[in-house]
C-alpha positions in Angstrom: -73.3 44.4 -32.3 -74.8 40.7 -32.6 -78.1 40.8 -34.8 -81.2 38.9 -34.8 -80.5 38.4 -38.7 -76.4 36.6 -37.7 -78.0 34.3 -35.3 -80.8 33.0 -37.8 -77.8 32.4 -40.2 -76.1 30.6 -37.4 -79.3 28.1 -37.2 -79.6 27.7 -40.8 -76.0 26.7 -41.3 -76.5 24.1 -38.1 -75.7 20.6 -39.1 -77.5 19.3 -36.2 -80.7 21.4 -36.6 -83.0 18.2 -37.4 -81.9 16.5 -34.4 -84.5 19.0 -32.2 -87.3 17.3 -33.8 -86.3 14.0 -32.1 -87.6 15.8 -28.9 -90.8 16.7 -27.2 -90.4 20.4 -26.0 -93.3 22.7 -25.5 -93.5 25.8 -27.9 -92.3 29.0 -26.7 -90.5 27.4 -23.9 -86.7 28.0 -24.1 -85.2 24.9 -22.1 -81.6 25.4 -20.8 -82.0 22.7 -18.1 -80.8 19.8 -20.0 -77.6 19.3 -17.9 -79.9 19.0 -14.9 -83.1 17.2 -16.3 -82.6 16.0 -20.2 -85.8 16.9 -22.7 -88.3 13.7 -23.7 -86.9 12.0 -26.6 -90.0 11.5 -28.6 -89.2 7.6 -29.2 -89.3 7.2 -25.5 -92.9 7.7 -25.6 -94.0 4.8 -28.0 -91.3 2.6 -26.7 -92.5 3.0 -23.3 -96.0 2.3 -24.5 -94.8 -0.9 -25.8 -93.0 -2.0 -22.8 -96.0 -1.2 -20.9 -98.7 -2.8 -22.4 -97.0 -5.6 -24.8 -94.0 -6.4 -22.8 -95.3 -5.9 -19.6 -99.0 -5.9 -20.2 -98.9 -9.2 -22.4 -95.8 -11.0 -22.4 -95.1 -10.7 -18.6 -92.4 -12.3 -17.2 -91.9 -13.9 -20.6 -89.8 -10.5 -21.6 -86.5 -11.2 -19.4 -86.0 -14.1 -22.5 -88.1 -13.2 -25.1 -87.4 -9.2 -25.2 -84.0 -9.8 -23.7 -84.5 -7.4 -20.7 -82.0 -9.6 -18.7 -79.6 -8.0 -21.2 -80.4 -4.6 -21.1 -77.6 -3.1 -18.5 -75.0 -4.4 -20.9 -76.9 -3.5 -24.0 -77.0 0.1 -23.2 -73.9 0.8 -21.7 -72.5 -0.6 -25.3 -74.5 2.0 -26.6 -73.0 4.6 -24.3 -69.3 3.2 -24.8 -68.7 5.5 -27.9 -70.0 8.6 -26.3 -67.1 8.1 -23.5 -64.6 6.7 -25.6 -64.4 3.4 -24.0 -64.8 -0.3 -25.4 -68.6 -2.2 -25.4 -67.7 -4.3 -22.5 -66.3 -1.9 -20.4 -69.6 0.3 -19.5 -73.0 -1.5 -17.7 -76.0 0.7 -16.5 -76.8 -0.1 -12.9 -78.1 1.6 -10.1 -77.4 5.2 -9.4 -74.4 7.7 -9.6 -74.4 7.7 -5.6 -74.7 3.7 -5.5 -71.8 3.4 -8.3 -69.5 5.5 -6.7 -69.5 3.4 -3.7 -69.1 0.0 -5.8 -65.9 1.6 -7.3 -64.7 3.1 -4.3 -64.8 0.1 -2.0 -63.2 -2.3 -4.6 -60.8 -0.1 -5.9 -59.3 1.4 -2.8 -58.9 -2.9 -1.7 -56.5 -2.7 -4.3 -54.0 -0.6 -2.3 -54.4 -1.4 1.7 -51.5 0.4 2.7 -52.3 3.4 0.8 -54.3 5.3 3.3 -55.6 8.5 1.4 -58.7 9.3 -0.7 -58.3 12.4 -2.4 -60.8 14.8 -3.9 -61.4 18.6 -4.0 -63.7 20.7 -2.1 -67.0 21.8 -3.5 -67.1 18.4 -5.5 -70.7 17.6 -6.1 -71.7 16.8 -2.5 -73.0 13.0 -3.3 -69.4 12.3 -4.4 -68.1 13.5 -1.1 -71.1 12.2 1.0 -70.2 8.7 -0.6 -66.6 8.8 0.0 -67.2 10.0 3.6 -69.5 7.0 4.1 -66.9 4.9 2.3 -63.7 5.6 4.8 -65.8 4.5 7.5 -66.4 1.2 6.0 -62.9 0.6 4.3 -60.0 0.0 7.0 -57.3 2.9 7.4 -58.9 4.7 4.6 -59.2 8.4 5.0 -60.7 11.2 2.9 -59.2 14.4 2.1 -59.9 17.2 -0.1 -57.7 19.9 -1.8 -58.2 23.0 -3.9 -58.4 21.8 -7.6 -55.4 23.8 -8.1 -53.0 21.8 -5.7 -54.6 18.3 -6.4 -51.5 17.0 -8.4 -49.0 18.4 -6.2 -50.8 16.5 -3.6 -50.6 13.3 -5.2 -48.0 11.0 -3.5 -47.1 7.4 -2.3 -49.6 7.4 0.4 -52.7 8.3 -2.5 -55.0 5.2 -2.7 -57.8 6.6 -5.1 -58.1 10.3 -6.7 -62.0 11.3 -7.3 -63.0 14.1 -9.1 -65.7 15.4 -11.3 -64.4 15.9 -14.7 -66.7 18.9 -15.5 -67.4 20.8 -12.2 -71.4 21.2 -11.5 -71.7 24.7 -10.8 -69.0 26.3 -12.6 -68.4 24.1 -15.6 -64.7 24.1 -14.7 -63.0 20.9 -16.7 -60.3 18.7 -15.9 -57.2 17.7 -18.1 -58.4 14.4 -18.0 -55.2 12.7 -19.5 -52.4 14.8 -17.8 -54.8 14.5 -14.4 -55.0 10.4 -14.7 -51.4 10.0 -16.1 -49.8 12.2 -12.9 -52.0 9.8 -10.6 -50.7 6.7 -12.1 -47.2 8.1 -12.0 -47.9 8.4 -8.0 -49.6 4.8 -8.1 -52.8 5.8 -7.5 -56.3 5.2 -9.3 -58.7 7.9 -10.6 -62.4 7.7 -10.7 -64.3 10.2 -12.8 -67.6 11.5 -12.7 -68.6 12.0 -16.2 -72.4 13.2 -15.0 -71.9 16.8 -16.6 -69.8 15.5 -19.6 -71.2 12.5 -21.0 -73.6 13.3 -24.1 -71.9 17.1 -24.0 -68.1 16.8 -23.9 -66.0 14.8 -26.4 -64.8 11.7 -24.0 -62.0 9.4 -24.7 -61.5 7.2 -22.1 -59.4 4.6 -23.2 -57.3 6.9 -25.2 -56.8 9.0 -22.1 -56.1 6.4 -19.7 -58.9 6.8 -17.7 -59.5 3.5 -15.3 -62.7 3.8 -13.5 -65.9 6.6 -14.2 -69.5 6.7 -13.5 -72.2 9.1 -15.2 -75.7 9.7 -14.8 -78.1 9.0 -17.5 -81.2 11.6 -16.8 -78.7 14.9 -17.9 -77.5 15.3 -21.4 -78.3 11.4 -22.2 -82.0 12.4 -21.8 -82.9 9.2 -20.2 -85.9 10.7 -17.8 -86.1 11.7 -14.1 -84.1 9.4 -11.8 -82.6 7.2 -15.0 -80.5 4.9 -14.0 -76.6 5.7 -14.1 -73.8 3.8 -15.6 -70.1 2.7 -14.8 -66.9 2.1 -16.8 -64.4 -0.4 -15.5 -61.0 -0.3 -17.7 -60.8 -4.0 -19.2 -57.0 -4.6 -17.4 -59.0 -3.8 -14.3 -62.6 -5.9 -14.4 -61.0 -9.2 -13.0 -58.9 -7.1 -10.1 -61.8 -5.6 -8.7 -64.3 -7.1 -6.0 -67.6 -5.6 -5.3 -68.3 -4.7 -1.7 -71.7 -4.6 -2.5 -72.7 -7.8 -3.9 -76.1 -8.8 -5.5 -77.4 -11.9 -7.4 -77.3 -10.1 -10.9 -73.7 -9.9 -10.2 -73.2 -13.5 -9.3 -71.4 -15.6 -12.4 -74.8 -17.9 -12.3 -77.6 -15.6 -10.6 -80.1 -18.6 -11.4 -78.4 -21.2 -9.7 -79.6 -19.7 -6.3 -75.9 -20.4 -4.5 -75.3 -19.0 -1.3 -71.7 -18.7 -2.0 -70.8 -15.6 -3.9 -68.8 -16.1 -7.3 -68.5 -12.9 -9.0 -69.8 -12.6 -13.0 -66.7 -12.2 -15.2 -65.8 -8.8 -16.3 -68.3 -6.0 -16.0 -71.2 -7.6 -15.1 -70.2 -8.4 -11.5 -71.0 -4.6 -10.9 -74.8 -5.5 -11.5 -76.3 -6.0 -8.0 -80.5 -6.3 -8.3 -82.9 -6.6 -10.5 -82.6 -3.9 -13.5 -85.8 -1.4 -13.4 -86.7 -2.1 -16.8 -89.1 0.8 -17.4 -86.6 3.6 -16.5 -83.7 1.6 -18.1 -85.4 1.3 -21.6 -86.6 5.0 -21.4 -82.7 5.6 -21.2 -81.8 3.5 -24.1 -84.2 5.7 -26.2 -82.1 8.6 -24.5 -79.1 7.2 -25.3 -80.4 6.3 -29.2 -81.1 10.3 -29.6 -77.2 10.2 -30.4 -77.9 8.3 -33.5 -75.9 9.7 -36.1 -74.1 12.3 -34.2 -70.4 13.1 -34.2 -69.8 14.3 -30.8 -67.1 16.9 -32.1 -69.9 18.5 -33.9 -71.9 18.5 -30.8 -69.4 20.0 -28.8 -68.5 22.7 -31.9 -72.1 23.7 -31.2 -71.8 23.6 -27.5 -68.9 26.4 -27.9 -70.9 28.5 -30.1 -73.8 28.6 -28.2 -71.5 29.6 -25.2 -69.8 32.2 -27.1 -73.2 33.5 -28.4 -74.8 33.5 -24.5 -71.7 35.1 -23.2 -71.4 37.8 -25.8 -75.2 38.5 -25.5 -75.1 39.1 -21.9 -71.9 41.5 -22.0 -74.1 43.4 -24.9 -77.1 43.3 -23.2 -77.0 42.9 -19.3 -74.0 45.1 -18.8 -74.6 47.0 -15.4 -76.9 44.1 -13.8 -74.2 42.5 -11.7 -74.1 39.0 -13.7 -70.6 37.7 -12.9 -69.5 34.8 -15.2 -68.1 31.9 -13.5 -67.5 29.7 -16.2 -64.4 29.3 -18.3 -64.1 31.2 -21.4 -61.7 28.7 -23.0 -63.8 25.9 -24.2 -60.8 23.3 -23.5 -61.3 23.9 -20.0 -65.4 24.0 -19.5 -68.1 21.9 -19.8 -71.4 22.4 -21.8 -72.9 24.9 -19.5 -72.6 28.8 -18.6 -72.9 29.9 -14.9 -73.0 33.4 -13.7 -73.2 34.7 -9.9 -75.7 37.2 -8.9 -76.6 38.0 -5.0 -80.2 37.6 -6.3 -79.6 34.4 -8.4 -82.5 32.4 -7.0 -84.9 35.2 -7.8 -83.6 35.8 -11.0 -83.9 32.3 -11.8 -87.6 32.4 -10.6 -88.7 35.2 -12.8 -86.9 33.4 -16.2 -88.7 30.2 -15.3 -92.0 32.4 -15.2 -91.2 33.4 -18.4 -90.5 30.0 -19.7 -86.7 30.4 -20.0 -85.8 27.4 -17.9 -82.1 27.2 -16.3 -81.8 26.6 -12.5 -80.3 27.5 -9.1 -77.2 26.6 -7.4 -76.6 27.8 -3.8 -75.6 30.0 -2.5 -75.6 32.5 -5.5 -75.5 30.9 -8.8 -77.7 30.6 -12.0 -76.6 28.2 -14.7 -78.1 27.3 -18.0 -77.3 24.5 -19.9 -76.5 24.2 -23.4 -77.4 21.1 -25.5 -76.3 20.9 -28.7 -79.1 18.2 -29.8 -82.0 20.5 -29.4 -80.9 23.9 -28.4 -80.9 26.4 -31.5 -79.1 29.7 -31.9 -82.3 31.6 -31.8 -83.5 29.8 -28.6 -80.3 32.0 -26.9 -81.5 35.1 -28.3 -85.1 34.4 -26.8 -83.5 33.9 -23.6 -81.2 37.0 -23.4 -84.5 39.2 -24.7 -86.6 37.6 -21.8 -83.5 37.9 -19.2 -82.5 41.4 -20.5 -86.8 42.5 -19.5 -86.6 40.7 -16.3 -83.6 42.9 -15.1 -84.4 46.2 -16.7 -87.9 46.1 -15.3 -86.9 44.8 -11.8 -89.4 42.3 -11.8 -87.4 39.5 -10.0 -87.6 41.8 -7.2 -91.2 40.3 -6.5 -91.5 38.5 -3.5 -93.2 35.7 -5.1 -89.8 35.1 -6.6 -88.2 34.6 -3.4 -90.3 31.7 -2.1 -88.2 28.9 -2.3 -89.5 25.2 -3.0 -88.0 21.6 -1.8 -86.2 21.7 -5.1 -84.1 24.7 -6.2 
């Protein structure tokens, strides 16, 4: 039987406890949705004021040089690199995950034009499949095929061009063994493109060690970059000069201010820039990434594992008989940093929890999902969340008709 005293002891011993002060979180709110939108870093508030009032308001266009706005995509990419186990010049911030997927799919597919297969899994995050589908309409002979995750490795073969996978599944939290899958794809002659959106900032990543060649990732989830924050992309050093972007913009040109009609790609990762960087959101992302300063990702992962175990144990201890079915792997090596439950009324339960100031989210058709963000969640937050969940389940309050009303965003 887990007690509140035991939970408070875990908080007292937490080496990341002080990190919570880096974030502006409302008093009394238990925020379990950082895997969808990260919390506001306190440093971002002052940084945005400085950018708006001084850099934009006073220095105006001079800030591209005087405040190095022009170097921000590479600079922030270099700060993300340690979080994913990459070299600083292998990561750049640009556009969105969807756009970056398109850039890398089309560029990578062109390396092996006689290989027709773009392989993924059904139930992958839908933007990945939508972008992949569109790319196949533009790349000659390329076709998209999906196979269940248990059959992916056996499906790799001499016709596989590119393997597109999300490292941590957005709904269940299931995690691929990146090193093993990448090696298997290489053995078949295929490249692998990883979507790290539910991994970066939560799960320890070692892209160089694991042989990863291509990756994209989200800036507004665990990296706390703000709503709609720019994404990033990673291209292994040995591939950078071989890939030619199809989506070409002036910022990816070797000499953008030469204003020449002919496209000459910038050397290295910079060729994957396209349009002018969105400076307000990009610099907000920089503040989010800087919130990891001094944080060892193995320590963060150990806390994430403990938060998951506590959440699962308390649900088993206090919510038995209410139909909550955990669909996330119990093995820490096989999952990410959120825990998900299937329930026929997951949406209504989620809405009732939000009213009770426990914010998780719903994923259709029947999953309620809770993000376990180690930088700002405490163990007592989990205790409080389960307390409020128990009250909602036992009182049946989730059955009130208002909780079944769906907004545009669920």
